[in-house]
C-alpha positions as CSV (number, residue, x, y, z in Angstrom):
1,M,109.5,97.6,101.1
2,L,111.0,96.8,104.7
3,L,111.8,93.0,105.8
4,S,111.5,92.0,109.3
5,L,111.1,89.1,111.3
6,S,107.8,87.4,112.0
7,G,107.2,87.6,116.1
8,G,109.2,90.4,116.2
9,Y,107.6,93.8,118.3
10,H,108.7,97.8,117.1
11,G,106.0,99.6,118.9
12,D,102.7,100.9,118.4
13,T,102.2,104.3,115.9
14,L,101.5,102.3,112.5
15,G,104.5,103.0,110.4
16,A,106.3,100.4,114.0
17,I,103.2,98.1,113.5
18,S,103.6,97.3,109.8
19,V,106.8,95.7,111.0
20,C,105.6,94.1,114.0
21,D,104.2,90.7,113.8
22,P,101.8,89.8,111.2
23,K,99.4,87.4,113.1
24,L,100.7,88.3,116.6
25,S,100.4,91.6,117.3
26,M,98.0,94.7,116.0
27,H,98.9,94.4,112.6
28,H,96.1,92.5,111.5
29,I,93.7,94.7,113.1
30,Y,95.4,97.6,111.0
31,Q,95.5,95.8,107.6
32,G,95.1,98.2,104.6
33,Y,95.5,100.7,106.7
34,V,99.2,100.1,107.6
35,P,101.9,99.7,104.1
36,K,102.4,96.1,102.9
37,Q,106.1,94.8,104.5
38,K,107.7,91.2,104.0
39,F,108.2,88.6,106.9
40,M,110.5,85.8,107.3
41,S,110.2,83.1,109.4
42,T,112.4,83.5,113.2
43,F,115.3,80.2,113.8
44,H,114.9,79.9,118.0
45,R,118.5,79.5,119.2
46,N,120.2,80.0,122.3
47,F,123.4,82.8,122.7
48,G,126.3,80.1,121.8
49,D,124.3,77.6,119.9
50,S,125.8,77.5,116.4
51,W,124.7,78.0,113.3
52,R,122.4,75.4,111.5
53,T,122.7,74.3,108.0
54,G,119.5,76.0,105.9
55,D,118.6,78.5,109.0
56,D,118.8,81.5,106.5
57,N,116.8,79.6,104.0
58,D,114.1,81.5,103.9
59,L,115.7,84.9,104.5
60,I,118.3,84.3,101.1
61,K,114.5,83.0,99.0
62,L,112.4,86.4,100.3
63,I,115.7,88.7,99.5
64,E,116.6,87.0,96.3
65,K,112.3,87.5,95.0
66,N,112.3,90.4,96.6
67,H,116.1,92.4,96.4
68,K,115.0,95.4,94.0
69,N,112.2,96.2,96.4
70,L,114.4,95.3,99.5
71,A,115.3,98.8,101.0
72,A,116.2,97.4,104.4
73,I,116.5,94.8,106.6
74,I,115.1,94.7,109.9
75,V,116.2,92.6,113.0
76,E,114.9,94.0,116.3
77,P,117.1,94.5,119.0
78,I,117.4,92.5,122.5
79,V,116.5,94.7,125.1
80,Q,118.2,92.9,128.3
81,G,114.6,94.5,131.3
82,L,111.3,93.1,132.4
83,G,109.0,95.6,131.6
84,V,105.5,96.7,133.3
85,D,104.0,99.0,131.3
86,E,107.1,99.6,129.4
87,I,109.1,100.9,132.1
88,A,111.9,98.1,132.2
89,T,113.3,96.9,135.8
90,G,116.9,95.0,135.5
91,F,117.9,97.1,132.4
92,G,121.3,95.6,130.8
93,R,122.2,93.7,134.0
94,T,121.2,90.6,132.8
95,G,123.1,90.2,129.8
96,K,123.7,92.5,126.9
97,I,121.1,95.0,125.5
98,F,121.2,94.5,122.2
99,A,121.6,91.6,119.2
100,C,124.4,92.9,117.7
101,N,126.4,93.3,120.8
102,Y,126.3,89.5,120.9
103,A,127.3,89.0,117.0
104,N,129.9,91.5,117.4
105,I,128.7,93.5,114.1
106,S,127.7,96.9,113.4
107,P,124.0,97.7,111.6
108,D,124.2,99.7,109.0
109,I,121.7,102.0,110.4
110,L,120.6,101.8,114.2
111,C,117.3,102.6,115.4
112,I,116.2,103.0,119.4
113,G,113.7,104.0,121.3
114,K,113.4,103.9,124.8
115,A,115.6,101.5,124.7
116,L,118.5,104.0,125.6
117,T,116.9,104.9,129.0
118,G,115.2,101.8,130.3
119,G,111.3,103.1,129.2
120,A,111.9,105.6,132.1
121,I,112.7,108.3,129.2
122,T,111.2,108.7,126.5
123,L,114.7,109.3,124.4
124,A,115.0,108.1,120.9
125,A,118.0,108.5,118.3
126,T,118.9,107.0,114.7
127,L,122.3,106.1,114.0
128,T,124.4,105.0,111.4
129,T,128.1,105.1,109.9
130,K,130.2,107.7,109.3
131,K,130.2,105.9,105.4
132,I,126.7,106.7,105.6
133,S,126.2,110.3,106.6
134,S,129.3,111.8,105.7
135,V,128.4,114.1,103.4
136,I,124.2,114.9,103.2
137,C,121.8,117.1,101.7
138,N,118.1,117.7,102.0
139,R,116.7,117.7,98.5
140,D,112.9,118.9,97.4
141,S,113.6,115.3,95.8
142,L,111.9,113.9,98.6
143,G,108.5,114.8,97.3
144,M,109.9,111.9,94.7
145,T,112.1,109.4,96.5
146,V,109.5,109.4,100.2
147,Q,105.9,110.9,99.7
148,G,105.6,109.6,96.5
149,H,104.4,112.6,94.3
150,S,105.4,113.0,90.3
151,S,107.4,115.9,91.1
152,T,109.1,118.3,93.5
153,I,106.4,120.9,93.3
154,P,104.0,119.3,96.1
155,V,107.1,119.6,98.4
156,K,105.9,122.6,101.1
157,M,108.2,124.1,104.3
158,E,106.6,122.5,106.7
159,D,108.6,118.9,104.9
160,V,111.9,120.2,104.5
161,I,112.1,122.1,108.0
162,Y,111.0,118.3,109.5
163,H,113.6,116.5,107.0
164,T,116.4,119.2,108.0
165,K,115.5,119.0,111.5
166,C,115.8,114.7,111.3
167,V,118.8,114.6,109.1
168,R,121.1,117.0,111.7
169,R,119.7,115.2,114.5
170,G,120.8,111.8,112.8
171,A,123.9,113.2,111.9
172,P,125.1,116.2,114.0
173,Y,128.3,116.5,112.7
174,C,128.2,117.0,108.7
175,F,127.6,119.8,106.2
176,L,124.1,120.3,105.1
177,I,122.7,121.9,102.7
178,S,118.5,122.2,102.4
179,D,116.9,123.0,99.6
180,L,114.4,126.0,99.3
181,P,110.9,124.5,98.5
182,F,108.8,125.5,95.4
183,M,107.9,129.0,95.7
184,S,109.3,129.8,98.6
185,Y,111.3,132.3,97.3
186,F,109.5,133.8,95.4
187,N,110.3,136.7,96.6
188,V,113.4,138.3,98.5
189,K,111.2,138.8,101.3
190,D,109.8,135.6,101.2
191,A,113.7,133.9,100.6
192,L,115.1,135.6,103.8
193,K,112.1,134.4,105.8
194,N,111.7,130.8,104.9
195,A,115.6,130.6,104.5
196,S,116.3,131.4,107.8
197,K,113.5,128.8,109.2
198,L,116.2,126.0,107.7
199,M,119.3,127.6,109.2
200,Q,117.6,127.9,112.3
201,S,116.6,123.2,111.4
202,G,120.2,122.8,110.8
203,A,121.2,123.4,107.8
204,D,124.7,124.6,106.9
205,M,123.6,125.9,103.1
206,V,120.0,126.9,101.3
207,K,120.1,125.7,98.1
208,L,117.8,127.4,94.8
209,E,117.0,126.7,91.7
210,G,117.3,129.4,88.9
211,G,119.8,132.3,87.0
212,K,118.2,135.5,86.4
213,Q,115.4,135.9,88.2
214,V,117.1,134.9,91.6
215,L,119.9,136.7,91.7
216,E,118.7,139.6,94.2
217,I,117.6,136.8,96.6
218,V,121.8,135.3,96.1
219,H,122.7,138.3,96.5
220,Q,120.4,139.4,100.0
221,L,121.1,136.4,101.4
222,H,124.3,136.5,101.3
223,I,124.6,139.8,102.8
224,N,122.4,138.3,105.9
225,S,124.9,135.9,106.4
226,I,123.1,132.5,104.4
227,P,125.4,130.5,102.8
228,V,124.2,129.9,99.4
229,C,124.4,127.1,97.0
230,G,122.5,127.8,93.4
231,H,121.6,125.4,90.9
232,I,121.4,125.9,87.0
233,G,120.6,123.6,84.3
234,L,117.9,121.4,84.6
235,T,115.8,122.3,87.7
236,P,112.2,120.1,89.0
237,Q,110.5,122.6,90.4
238,S,110.7,124.5,86.5
239,I,109.4,120.5,85.5
240,N,105.8,122.4,84.0
241,I,107.3,124.9,81.9
242,Y,109.8,122.4,80.5
243,G,107.5,119.7,80.4
244,S,109.9,116.9,80.9
245,Y,113.0,116.3,82.3
246,K,115.6,117.1,79.7
247,V,119.4,117.3,78.5
248,Q,120.1,121.2,78.8
249,G,123.0,122.5,77.4
250,K,122.9,121.2,73.3
251,K,121.7,124.5,71.6
252,Y,124.1,127.6,71.0
253,T,121.5,129.7,72.9
254,D,120.8,128.2,76.1
255,I,124.9,127.6,76.0
256,K,126.0,131.4,75.9
257,R,122.7,131.4,79.1
258,L,124.0,128.9,80.8
259,I,127.3,130.1,81.1
260,N,125.7,133.9,81.9
261,E,123.9,132.6,84.9
262,A,126.8,130.6,86.0
263,I,129.6,133.7,86.4
264,L,126.2,135.8,88.0
265,L,125.5,133.7,90.1
266,E,128.9,133.2,91.5
267,K,129.2,137.8,91.4
268,S,126.0,137.8,93.5
269,G,127.3,135.4,96.6
270,A,126.8,131.7,96.4
271,K,129.5,129.4,97.8
272,L,128.5,126.5,95.9
273,L,126.8,125.4,91.9
274,V,125.0,122.6,91.0
275,L,125.1,121.7,88.0
276,E,122.3,119.1,86.7
277,C,121.8,116.8,83.2
278,I,124.3,119.9,81.6
279,V,126.7,118.4,78.1
280,Q,129.8,117.8,79.8
281,T,132.3,120.2,78.0
282,L,129.8,122.8,78.9
283,S,129.7,121.6,82.5
284,Q,133.4,121.5,81.8
285,V,133.7,124.9,81.0
286,I,132.0,126.4,83.6
287,T,133.6,124.3,85.8
288,K,136.9,126.6,84.8
289,K,135.5,129.8,85.1
290,L,134.4,129.8,88.5
291,N,136.3,130.3,91.5
292,I,133.7,128.1,93.6
293,P,133.3,124.6,93.5
294,T,130.8,123.1,90.8
295,I,128.8,119.7,92.3
296,G,127.2,117.7,89.5
297,I,124.5,115.3,88.8
298,G,124.3,114.0,85.7
299,S,127.1,116.6,84.1
300,G,130.2,114.7,83.0
301,P,132.8,114.2,85.5
302,S,135.1,117.0,85.5
303,T,133.0,119.3,87.9
304,D,135.0,119.7,91.1
305,G,132.1,117.1,93.1
306,Q,129.2,114.8,92.5
307,I,125.7,113.9,93.9
308,L,123.2,111.3,93.6
309,V,120.1,110.4,94.9
310,M,120.5,107.7,97.9
311,H,117.9,105.8,96.4
312,D,119.5,106.0,92.6
313,I,122.9,105.3,94.4
314,L,121.1,101.7,96.2
315,G,119.0,101.0,92.5
316,I,115.4,101.1,95.2
317,T,114.3,104.2,93.2
318,C,111.2,103.4,91.8
319,G,109.6,104.3,88.1
320,K,111.8,105.5,85.5
321,I,115.4,105.2,87.0
322,P,117.8,108.5,85.1
323,S,120.1,107.1,82.7
324,F,123.0,109.4,84.1
325,S,122.7,107.2,87.5
326,K,124.4,103.8,88.6
327,N,123.1,101.4,91.5
328,F,126.5,100.8,93.8
329,L,124.3,98.2,95.9
330,S,124.5,95.6,93.1
331,N,127.7,94.7,92.8
332,N,128.1,95.3,96.7
333,S,127.5,93.3,100.0
334,G,125.7,96.6,102.2
335,I,125.0,100.0,102.4
336,P,128.3,100.7,103.8
337,E,130.2,99.5,101.1
338,A,127.9,100.6,98.3
339,I,128.2,104.3,99.4
340,K,132.2,103.6,99.8
341,S,132.3,102.3,96.1
342,Y,130.3,105.8,94.8
343,I,132.9,108.1,96.8
344,Q,135.8,105.6,95.3
345,E,134.7,105.6,91.9
346,V,133.9,109.6,92.5
347,E,137.7,110.5,93.6
348,N,139.2,108.1,91.5
349,E,137.2,109.6,88.6
350,R,135.8,106.5,87.1
351,F,131.9,107.2,88.4
352,P,130.1,109.4,86.5
353,D,131.7,107.9,82.7
354,V,130.8,108.4,79.3
355,H,127.7,105.5,80.9
356,H,126.9,108.4,82.9
357,S,126.9,111.3,81.0
358,F,125.8,113.4,78.0
359,N,127.5,114.8,75.2
């Protein structure tokens, strides 16, 4: 859910219409077809006017009531121009272009379209702070967090390719890992074809799930200059086999299998290894036995790195929240602060702690 100012205009596509003024724009025509958002009343002030007590009452009430479901607050930028068929004249000549310039703030995320060129050329960009975009993993969990599915199974190659391109454009200097979705690496031929598509879309590395059954695929990707991140433990693409998301590595047979798979994946050419929902003592053993870095998610503090789904970090996950996750936004004032807090707690080995690990 998004919170937007009433009286605003953001565009004519369905997503943009949903955050336009609900009464004065085209929004009312499409009720029932566009996502339902929240709107706060607009207070009118001239530039240079003092902030008045009570100006933010409506905003505070809406945040207090809906904070668990809010993904972002949208403030329409002020574009200095006079538009005729959306072609601005006098662009930027009568004042600063964006509202954030007047307020001397840097928004967490800034989406700009025709404001890049005054409407003369259809260019667009999504800007974000370095803290938010420092490391991005474009996982197939988008099926659950973005597309609304109950698992990652329905995600298609076209979906991951599209999101990989979007992430690369928005974060051009980050190391980007993209997931090969369900059944996209059924055999070596398919794996090479689909992995090359992700690399050509902007990925620096591809990730795939599995142990012994993917060793030859990992090897072929490696010798064909495609960096691979392995993924063992709880593998979400195998949910229909497991039946539920369970902690891995409790039984002796599973311990031996996971250690052996980790070693063989490294020998086959994997450069990173994700350990998901593995008991922390086992993830520590695996990490010590490997020369490549391990990345943990729900696998204790002993891995070389950590990863969490962004929705879990910000506490906006719908449905059941993983017990190993932590809401870093609840005790911080904004998204950049929440990301910074997560990074600091990982680097200082305060997260994950015993309450966010499995024994």
